[in-house]
C-alpha positions in Angstrom: -54.2 1.2 2.6 -53.7 4.4 4.5 -50.1 3.4 5.2 -49.3 2.8 1.5 -50.9 6.2 0.6 -48.5 8.0 3.1 -45.5 6.1 1.8 -46.3 7.0 -1.8 -46.9 10.6 -0.9 -43.5 10.7 0.8 -41.7 9.4 -2.3 -42.9 12.4 -4.3 -41.7 15.0 -1.9 -38.0 15.9 -1.6 -36.2 14.6 1.6 -34.7 17.4 3.6 -32.3 17.4 6.5 -30.1 19.9 8.2 -26.3 19.2 8.1 -25.4 22.1 10.3 -27.3 25.1 11.6 -28.3 27.1 8.5 -27.4 24.4 6.0 -30.1 22.2 4.7 -29.8 19.5 2.0 -32.7 18.5 -0.1 -32.6 15.2 -2.0 -35.0 14.8 -4.9 -37.3 11.8 -4.5 -35.8 9.9 -7.5 -32.4 10.0 -5.7 -33.7 9.1 -2.3 -33.0 5.7 -0.7 -35.9 3.4 -0.3 -37.0 2.9 3.3 -35.4 1.6 5.4 -32.6 4.0 4.5 -29.0 2.5 4.8 -28.0 6.0 6.0 -30.3 5.8 9.1 -28.8 8.9 10.4 -27.6 11.0 7.4 -26.3 13.8 9.6 -24.0 11.4 11.5 -22.8 9.8 8.2 -22.0 13.2 6.8 -20.1 14.2 9.9 -17.9 11.1 9.7 -14.4 12.4 10.2 -12.3 13.1 7.2 -9.3 11.3 8.8 -11.3 8.0 8.8 -12.0 8.4 5.1 -8.4 9.2 4.3 -7.2 6.3 6.4 -9.5 3.9 4.5 -8.3 5.3 1.1 -4.7 5.2 2.1 -5.0 1.5 3.2 -6.6 0.6 -0.1 -3.9 2.5 -2.1 -1.2 0.7 -0.1 -2.8 -2.7 -0.8 -3.2 -2.1 -4.5 0.3 -0.7 -4.8 1.9 -3.6 -2.9 0.1 -6.3 -4.9 0.8 -4.6 -8.3 4.5 -4.4 -7.2 4.6 -8.1 -6.2 2.8 -9.1 -9.5 5.2 -7.0 -11.6 8.2 -8.6 -9.8 6.9 -12.1 -10.6 6.3 -11.2 -14.3 9.7 -9.6 -14.9 12.7 -11.8 -15.8 15.4 -10.9 -13.3 18.2 -11.4 -15.9 16.8 -9.2 -18.7 14.5 -6.8 -16.8 11.8 -7.5 -19.4 8.5 -9.3 -18.9 8.7 -13.0 -19.6 7.2 -13.9 -23.0 4.2 -15.8 -21.5 3.4 -12.9 -19.2 3.5 -9.9 -21.6 -0.3 -9.6 -21.9 -0.7 -9.6 -18.1 2.2 -7.2 -17.7 0.3 -4.5 -19.7 -2.5 -4.6 -17.1 -0.1 -4.4 -14.2 1.5 -1.3 -15.9 -2.0 0.2 -16.3 -2.6 -0.3 -12.5 0.7 1.4 -11.7 -0.1 4.3 -14.1 -3.5 4.8 -12.4 -1.7 4.8 -9.0 0.7 7.4 -10.4 -2.2 9.6 -11.5 -3.5 9.4 -7.9 0.0 10.5 -6.7 0.8 7.1 -5.2 4.5 6.0 -5.3 5.8 2.5 -4.7 9.4 2.5 -3.4 11.5 -0.6 -3.7 14.7 0.0 -1.7 16.5 -3.2 -2.6 20.2 -2.6 -3.4 20.4 0.7 -1.6 22.7 1.3 1.4 20.9 0.9 4.7 20.9 3.6 7.4 19.3 3.0 10.8 17.3 6.2 10.4 15.3 4.9 7.4 11.6 4.5 7.7 11.7 0.8 7.1 10.9 -2.3 9.2 13.9 -4.6 9.1 12.7 -8.2 9.1 16.2 -9.6 9.6 19.9 -8.8 9.3 21.9 -11.4 7.4 25.7 -11.6 7.2 26.7 -11.5 3.6 30.1 -12.0 2.1 31.3 -9.3 -0.3 29.6 -6.4 1.4 31.6 -3.5 2.9 28.6 -1.8 4.6 25.0 -2.6 5.4 22.9 -2.9 2.3 19.2 -3.7 1.7 19.3 -7.2 0.1 15.6 -7.8 -0.4 12.4 -5.9 -0.2 9.6 -8.0 1.3 7.0 -5.2 1.2 7.6 -1.8 -0.6 7.2 1.5 1.0 4.2 3.4 -0.3 3.7 7.2 -0.4 0.5 9.0 -1.2 0.7 12.7 -2.0 4.2 12.7 -0.5 3.2 11.1 2.8 4.3 7.7 3.9 1.2 5.4 4.1 3.0 2.1 4.3 6.4 1.4 5.8 8.5 -1.0 3.8 9.7 -4.3 5.1 13.3 -5.4 4.2 16.1 -7.8 4.7 19.4 -6.1 5.4 22.7 -7.6 4.4 25.6 -6.9 6.8 29.3 -7.3 6.1 30.5 -10.8 7.1 32.6 -10.4 10.3 35.9 -12.1 10.1 36.7 -13.9 13.4 40.4 -13.4 13.9 40.6 -16.7 15.9 39.0 -18.7 13.0 41.5 -17.1 10.5 44.4 -18.3 12.7 43.0 -21.8 12.8 42.7 -21.9 9.0 46.2 -20.6 8.6 47.5 -23.2 11.1 45.7 -26.0 9.2 47.2 -24.8 6.0 50.7 -24.8 7.6 50.2 -28.3 8.9 49.4 -29.6 5.4 
């Protein structure tokens, strides 16, 4: 019974701990964690580096933005640019996610259709020779680039189309075949 009496008495007193020299935090008993405390060492938890927290948040934003982008692309009719009829209700929710990301200053960047430059912050999955191109162009975005507060938190992944190289020897063979007929 003596142990329970001490535990009950500790629940009515505020919990205090020093964060840094001269700074003490007092937590009222109604907000205190029951023992055993998940924050076994509250000072160490509070000193967790800010960069670790920002990295975790950035990864979460990148995942949310990427999946919202992928969902949106599956819902939109490529011919009309409008959501397909059976997906209009779902599309509202995807737009709401993208609006929330915008409020958090998260930008999703789809580079498909743009000219490709080797200095771009993109991971090129493959280069594909494509007829009709005069210069390198991003044919398809596999994963969009994502920026948070102006900083790149996810590098996009793309497929780049390159102009189809005409082999002069093959052209001569084609011309010779035409002349033989």
